[in-house]
N, C-alpha and C positions, 0 to 999 in steps of 0.2 A: 428502482429505488427500494430501500429497506422500509418496511412499514413502520409506523410510529410505535406499535406494540413491540415489535422485534427490537427496535432501536433502544428502548428503555429497559429491556429485560436485563436482569442481573447476569453476570458471567456464570456459565455452567461450572460444575465442580472441576472438570478437566481444565477449563480456561483459567480458573482461579489458581490451580496448581501450576499450570504452565505460564501464567502471567500475561497471556495474550489471547485474542480471538482473531480469526481471519475469515472474512466473509466475501462471497462473490456477489457483486451488485449487478443488476440488469444493465446492460450497455445498449444505448440507443442505436449504435452502428456496429461496424465490424470491430472485433476486439473484445477484451475482457477487462473488467474493472474489479479489483480486489481492494478491500479495506481492512487494515490491521488496526487493532486497538490494544493498548497495553504496552508490554515490553518484549523486545526480541533480544534475548541474551543467551548465555551459555546453557541455561536450564531449559530453554524453549526452542533453540535454533533448529535442532533436528526435526522436531514435530512441525515447526513452521515451514521448513524446506519441503518436507513430504507433503504437507497440506497444500502448499502453493503449487507444487508439481501436479498434484491430483486435480486442482481447480483449473489449471491451464492446459491440461492434456487434451489434445485434439482441437484446441482453440485456434482460430485464425486471427490475424491482425495483431496490433500492439497489445501489450498487457500493461495496464495502468495500475500501480499500487499506491493507494492513498495512505499516506503516513500521517495524516492530519491528527489522528488520535493515538499515535505512537508516542509514548512518553519517554522511552529509553531504548537505545540500541547500543550494543557493545561490539567489540571486534569480531566476535563469532557471528553476530547478526549481519554485520557488514560483509563478511565473507560469504554468508548465505545469499545475500542480495547479488553480489558479484557472480556467484555460481549460477544463480537463476538467470541473470542477464546473459551470461555466456551460453547457457543452455538454450535460451530463447533465440539468441543470435544464430545458432546453428540451424534453427528452423526458419530463419528469415524474419524473425520477430524482434521487437524492441521492448525492453523493460522501461517503462516511463514511471518515474517517481513523482508523485503529486502531494502537495500539502506538507512538504518537508519544513518543519519548524522546531523551535525549542532545542532541547539537547540533541536530538538526532541531526538537525541541521548543523549544529555546532560541530559535531563529530565529522560530518561530511566536509565542512569548511577546513577543520584542522588537518584532516588527512589528505586534502587536495582532491577528494572525489568529486567535488562540484565541477572541477575543470577537466576531468577525464571523460572518456567517451564510452564508459561501460554502460551508462544509463542516459536516458533523456530526462532532464529535470524540468518539471512543469509546475510553476507556482500557480496556486488557485484551483479552479474547477477541474476535476478529473474527467469531466465530460467534454473538455475542449479538445479540438483536433490539434494535430501537430502544428498547424499554422496559426493557432490561437483563436480559432473561430468556434462558437458553440456547436456541439453535435446534438444538442437536445434543446428543450425549452429553457434551459438555465441561462441566465444573463451572465456576461463576464463579471467576475468579482463576487458572484453568489457563493454561499458557503459550499464547501466540497460535498458534504453529505447532509442529510437531514438528521443529524445527531446532536444531542445536547451535550455541551461541554461538561466534563467532570462525571460522566456516567460510567466511566471505565476505571478499573483499578489502576493505580499508578499515575492518574492524571490529576 
């Protein structure tokens, strides 16, 4: 989990310019949990993709991307997620999208991506197994992350 101090920190200068932050969160089991905050758009997609690849390189198991604090995604961001999902699939891994809400969820609904098999969509806790069982001490329905709403630019 992210410490409370790190949680409330202001975005770095690079994050302010790029409009997002991407963090790797400790995973209680096999796999990787990433959390994005802010926006994934044309101005940040390349950096987002590079950073996501670096954070998942050499990882085993599914990669969960928490979008709970992502306030905006455009078509270039969607393309980046599809590219990451396909790349992971070649390694025998799955990209699991968690906490999809607001404008990003609406984009996924309108584009039909909720019904495609590029990703696994998991509502709620990113620490849940594919079968919907907790993989840590988090109860079903608990907040995705120990983050306070509105602490990120664009939210």
